N, C-alpha and C positions, 0 to 999 in steps of 0.2 A: 504495501500498499504506499503512496506515494503523500504521506503526509502534508497539509497545508501548515504554514511557518504565516507565525501574526507577530510582527513584531514591535514589541511596547517598552519603550524607551530602550534598552541594551540587551534586552532577553526575547528570545524567538520561541514564543509560545506555540506547540502543540495542539491546533485544533481541530479536536477531536471529542464524539461525544463518549462517554461512559463504553457505551456495546461496544466502538471501532475500536475503544482501547483497548479494552478486553481480549477482542477476537484477534488484534495486532501486536500484541506485546508480547513475543516469543523470542527476543533478545535483545541486550543493549543496555543504557543506564537511564532510569529515570528520577529526572528530579520533578518538585513537585512548589514553584517559587511563589512564596507569599509577596509581603509590601516588604517586609526587611530585608529580602534579596536585595532589590535594588541601590538599598543604601550599603551592601558589601559590593555589588557588582560594578558601583561607579568608582569604588577605591582600591580593590583587589584585582590584580591581573589574573593570578591564580583561579580566583573565583570565578571570576568571567570567562575566563576559559573552560572549565568545567563544565559550566551551565549550556553556554556556547555549543558545547560538543556532545550534551547528549542527546540519545536516540530521542524519546520524550520528555517534553518540557509541560508539562500539569499546571493548569492556574489552580492555585491552592488559597485562592479570596475572592469575597465576593466582592471587596473592593475594587481587586483588578478587574473584575468581571464587569462592573457598571464603569470602570474606567475606559475598558475596548467600547462600550457600546458609545460613550463619551467621545472618542475620537474614530466612530465611526468603525472599527477594524471588527468588534464582534466576536469573541470568543463564545465556541457554544457551551460551554457548561462549564463549572468550578468543580474539578477533581482533587479535591484535600489526599493529602498521604492518608490520613486517617480514615479516610473511606476508602477508597482505589484499593488498599493493598490490604483489606482482609474481603471485599470483593472479587482481589484477584488469586484468592486462596479459594474463597468457595466456587467460582469459574473453575475451577482447576481441582474440583474437589475426588470426580473421579478420573483424573490423571495423574497416576500413580509414577510417568516419568518426573514430575516437577514437587522438588523436595528441595525445602527454606530453611535457611538459617537466619534465626535472630541474634544480630549485633548489637549489644545500645544499651543504655539504660542502667540502675543500680544493680549490684547482686542480690538475684531470688524474683526480680521483677521479669525480666525477659524469661526465666522459665513458665511464672503465673502466666505471662503472655500466652505463651507456645500451648498450656495448656487449657486456654480457653480459646485460641483458635483450630485447636485440632480437636476440641469437641463441637465447634460450629460447626465444621466442614464434614466430621464424622471420620476421619482417618487420619496418620499422622502425620498431617502434611508437614510441620516444623521439626524437623528433625534433630537439630542443634541449637544450641546459644551460648553465648558468651556475652561478659560484660567486661569491655576494655577498663583499664585501669585509670584514674585520672591521669593526665596530661600525656595518654597514648600519642597525641599527633609529633610530641616532638622524644620521641622515643624508637628509636629504631630498632631496639630487643622487641619489646612490645606488639610493634607494627609488623616486622616478624612472625610472631607468632600468633596475630591475627591471621595473616592471611594462610599458615601454616595449618590450622584449625579448620578454616574454612576447606582449603584445598583436599585435606584429608577425612573431611566430614562424608564426602558421599554428595552433598548437598548442592543447588546448581543455580539455586537463586539466594542470594544476599540481600538480605532486610538489614540495613545500615542506618541505627537510628541515634547518633549520638551527638546530634544539635549541629544547627546553621551556625556559623562555619564550616566547623570544624570537619562536620562528615564530607563537604565534597572539596575541600580543601585537600584532605585525608586520601581522598582519591582518587584523586589529580596525579598523585605521587604513585600511588601501588596498582589502581585498578588493573592495568594490565597484568599485574603478579598474579593476578584472583583467575580461579580456572571456574569463571561465573558465568551462565547464559545470559542472568537478566540479575540485574542488581539495582534495588530501590533504594534512593535517599527518602527516609520517610520521619526526620524531623521525631517527634513526642508521640509518633504513634505506638512505641513497644507501651512505653506508660499510659498512654491511654486504655491499650487491648487490656491491657494488666488490670485494668481501675483503679492505677496509682493516681493519674490526675481524672479529673472529672472535666469532659469536653461540655462548653457551653453549649444552653438548649437551643434546636433549630431556630426556634423565633429569632433569637439575639442574632446568630448567624445571617439568616436572611435579611436582617435589619443594619447587617454590618458592624454589629456588636460584642463580635467572639473574642475582641482583642479588649476591652474592658472588661470583659468575665472573666479572662484570664488576666490580666492585669489586677484585679481586684484577690485572685488568689494566688499570685505570687509578686508582690508590688516589687520585694526588695530584687528583685532578677529582672523583673522586666520596664521596670520603668524608665528607663532609658532608652529602649528598644521602641515603646510605643509613644513614650512624651518627647522625646528627644529626635529620633533616628526617623519614622516614621511618618512623620509629618511633611518631612521634606518630599515624600513621593507627591501630594498634591501640587507644590509647583512644577515639579520636573514635568506631570502632567497636561498641567494647563501651559509650559513652553511647548510641550511636541502639538497641542491642539495648534499654538498662535506658529507654528513652522518655526521655533527659535532654539529647539532643543537639539543640542550636537552631544553625541557619546565621546565621552571621554577616553575610552579605552578601542576606539576606530584609529 
C-alpha cells in the first residue's frame, strides 16, 4: 500500500484509518506523535531523523487532528499508541506468527500489562517483557543487554515504551541491531495497559482536554510539557496557515 503522507510542520503523518493501518502494518517502525513531538522535532536532529524515517507516523492527538483540518490537510483519524497497540494485538489474536516483547515501564508493570493483553487476546501473544534500568539510553552495556534479550526471545514485534524522546533517540542508534519485523514506539501505553496510569475519560479526549487530565494526575512531571512547551504548537500552526513557517531541520 502506498501510504499518503500529510506534512504538518515538520512531521509527515501517515494518512490512514484504523482498519487501513491494521491491515497494512506488517513490518517497519511505528511512531505516534502528539503535540509534544513538535517541540523535540524542532530542536533535536536525531529525534527529527527517526520520526521522518518511520514507516508509520500516526496522529496521537485530537489537537493535531483539528490542526490538520484548520490547515485543510485533513488527517483521517486519531490513532493513539494506547489505542492502536492493543487493537493490533487483538487483530492478530489468531496469528501465532506474531509474538510481542514489551520493553519499558517500571519493574512488574510490563508483566501486569502482558497478562492483561494476553487475557484480552485469548493467547500468549506477549511472550516476553523487560524494564530497562534508569539511564539505559546512555548505558552501552544495558543497551546491548536489551538488544540481546529481544533477539533471543523469539519475538518479532517490539513494543517500546520508555518515554519520548528517549525511545525514539535510542532507536535511532540501535534499531538496525534488533531482529524485529515491527517496532512500536508506544509512550505510556504499557502503564495504561497495566492500569498503572489511568487514561482520561473519552469525553475529555474528544474535547482536547486529555492534557489537562494528565497534568492534574502528574503535575510535577508534566507541567513543563503542557504549560511551557506545547503552547508553542499553536503559534507554529498559525505560521504554517499564513505560509511563513520554515522547517528548522531542512
